[in-house]
C-alpha positions in Angstrom: 14.4 -53.8 -50.5 16.9 -51.5 -48.3 15.1 -53.5 -45.6 15.5 -56.6 -46.4 19.2 -55.7 -46.8 19.8 -54.1 -43.9 17.9 -57.6 -42.3 20.8 -59.6 -44.0 23.5 -57.8 -42.8 22.2 -58.1 -39.4 22.0 -61.5 -39.8 25.2 -62.0 -41.0 27.1 -59.7 -38.8 25.3 -62.1 -36.0 26.6 -65.5 -38.0 30.0 -63.8 -37.8 29.9 -63.4 -33.6 28.5 -67.1 -33.2 31.1 -68.8 -35.2 33.6 -68.8 -32.6 31.4 -69.9 -30.3 30.1 -72.5 -32.4 33.6 -73.6 -32.8 34.5 -73.8 -29.7 31.6 -76.1 -28.6 32.4 -78.6 -31.4 35.4 -78.5 -29.8 34.3 -79.4 -26.4 32.1 -81.8 -27.4 34.9 -83.8 -29.5 37.3 -83.4 -26.4 34.2 -84.7 -24.1 33.4 -87.8 -26.3 37.0 -88.6 -27.1 37.3 -88.7 -23.1 34.0 -91.0 -22.6 35.5 -92.9 -25.3 39.4 -93.2 -23.9 38.5 -93.8 -20.2 35.9 -96.9 -21.2 38.4 -98.4 -23.1 41.4 -97.9 -21.7 40.8 -98.1 -17.9 42.5 -101.0 -16.0 39.7 -103.4 -15.0 41.2 -106.1 -13.0 41.9 -109.5 -13.5 44.1 -111.2 -16.7 44.1 -109.9 -20.4 42.5 -111.6 -22.9 42.9 -111.9 -26.2 39.7 -112.5 -28.2 40.7 -113.0 -32.1 37.6 -114.7 -33.6 35.3 -112.3 -34.2 31.9 -114.8 -34.8 33.0 -115.7 -31.1 29.3 -116.1 -28.9 31.0 -113.7 -26.1 32.2 -110.9 -28.7 28.6 -111.1 -30.4 26.7 -110.4 -27.0 24.5 -107.3 -28.1 25.6 -105.0 -25.1 29.4 -105.4 -26.2 28.2 -104.5 -30.0 25.9 -101.9 -29.4 28.4 -100.2 -26.6 31.3 -100.1 -29.1 29.3 -98.9 -31.8 27.5 -96.0 -29.8 31.4 -95.1 -28.3 32.4 -94.5 -31.6 29.3 -93.1 -32.9 29.4 -89.8 -30.9 33.2 -88.4 -31.7 32.0 -89.2 -35.3 29.1 -87.3 -35.4 30.9 -84.0 -34.1 33.7 -84.8 -37.0 30.5 -84.9 -39.2 30.2 -80.6 -38.0 34.1 -80.3 -38.7 33.3 -81.6 -42.4 34.7 -84.3 -42.6 33.8 -86.6 -45.1 32.6 -90.2 -44.2 35.7 -91.9 -45.9 38.0 -90.0 -43.4 36.1 -90.5 -40.2 36.0 -94.5 -41.0 39.6 -94.4 -41.7 39.7 -92.7 -38.3 37.9 -94.7 -36.5 39.6 -97.9 -37.6 43.0 -96.5 -37.1 41.8 -95.1 -33.3 40.3 -98.1 -31.7 43.1 -100.4 -34.1 45.5 -98.5 -31.8 43.1 -99.1 -28.8 42.6 -102.6 -28.8 46.8 -102.7 -29.1 47.0 -100.7 -26.5 44.4 -103.0 -23.7 47.0 -105.9 -24.6 49.3 -103.9 -22.1 46.2 -102.8 -19.4 44.9 -105.6 -16.7 41.5 -106.8 -17.0 41.2 -105.9 -20.7 40.3 -108.2 -23.6 41.9 -107.3 -27.0 39.3 -108.2 -29.8 38.9 -108.2 -33.7 35.4 -108.2 -33.0 35.7 -104.4 -31.1 37.3 -103.2 -33.8 34.6 -104.1 -36.4 32.1 -102.8 -34.6 34.2 -99.4 -33.1 34.3 -98.7 -37.0 31.1 -99.8 -38.1 30.2 -97.0 -35.4 32.2 -94.5 -36.7 30.5 -95.1 -39.8 27.2 -94.6 -38.1 27.5 -91.8 -35.8 29.3 -89.6 -39.3 25.5 -90.6 -41.2 23.0 -90.1 -38.7 24.8 -86.9 -37.6 24.5 -86.2 -41.8 20.5 -87.1 -41.7 20.3 -85.0 -39.3 21.9 -81.8 -40.0 20.2 -82.5 -43.5 16.9 -82.5 -42.0 17.3 -79.0 -39.8 18.7 -77.5 -42.9 15.5 -78.4 -44.9 13.0 -77.4 -41.7 14.8 -73.9 -41.4 14.4 -73.4 -45.3 10.7 -74.2 -44.9 10.6 -71.9 -41.9 12.2 -69.0 -43.5 
């Protein structure tokens, strides 16, 4: 019993030392994923701007475009799950950020402002959060089984 208590105290002390590092890593992951997202969506590409308001247009539903938009927003959304954000809050933030990006793209040479991008980006926010939640809960189960 005494050994168990000492072990529990040692684990608790270790967790307290690791927690600030964990927070720093989560913040760095969020910053890196947002930098990637903003760099990919707000960089000028040359040429004239386009406005695509019909999300069902064939050009906007290109699989590469859809998957790229989903993945770009899935990364920071997965990190937001690690910070304890709810699915609703994450999806709302994804929608607002996506809408802001699309509006900014109106002013950036060569960018296309598209409603399909907002839809795919918002879907990506949900997919990223759900994937992180699923993997996080699975890891907790594995940790419990190993103990």
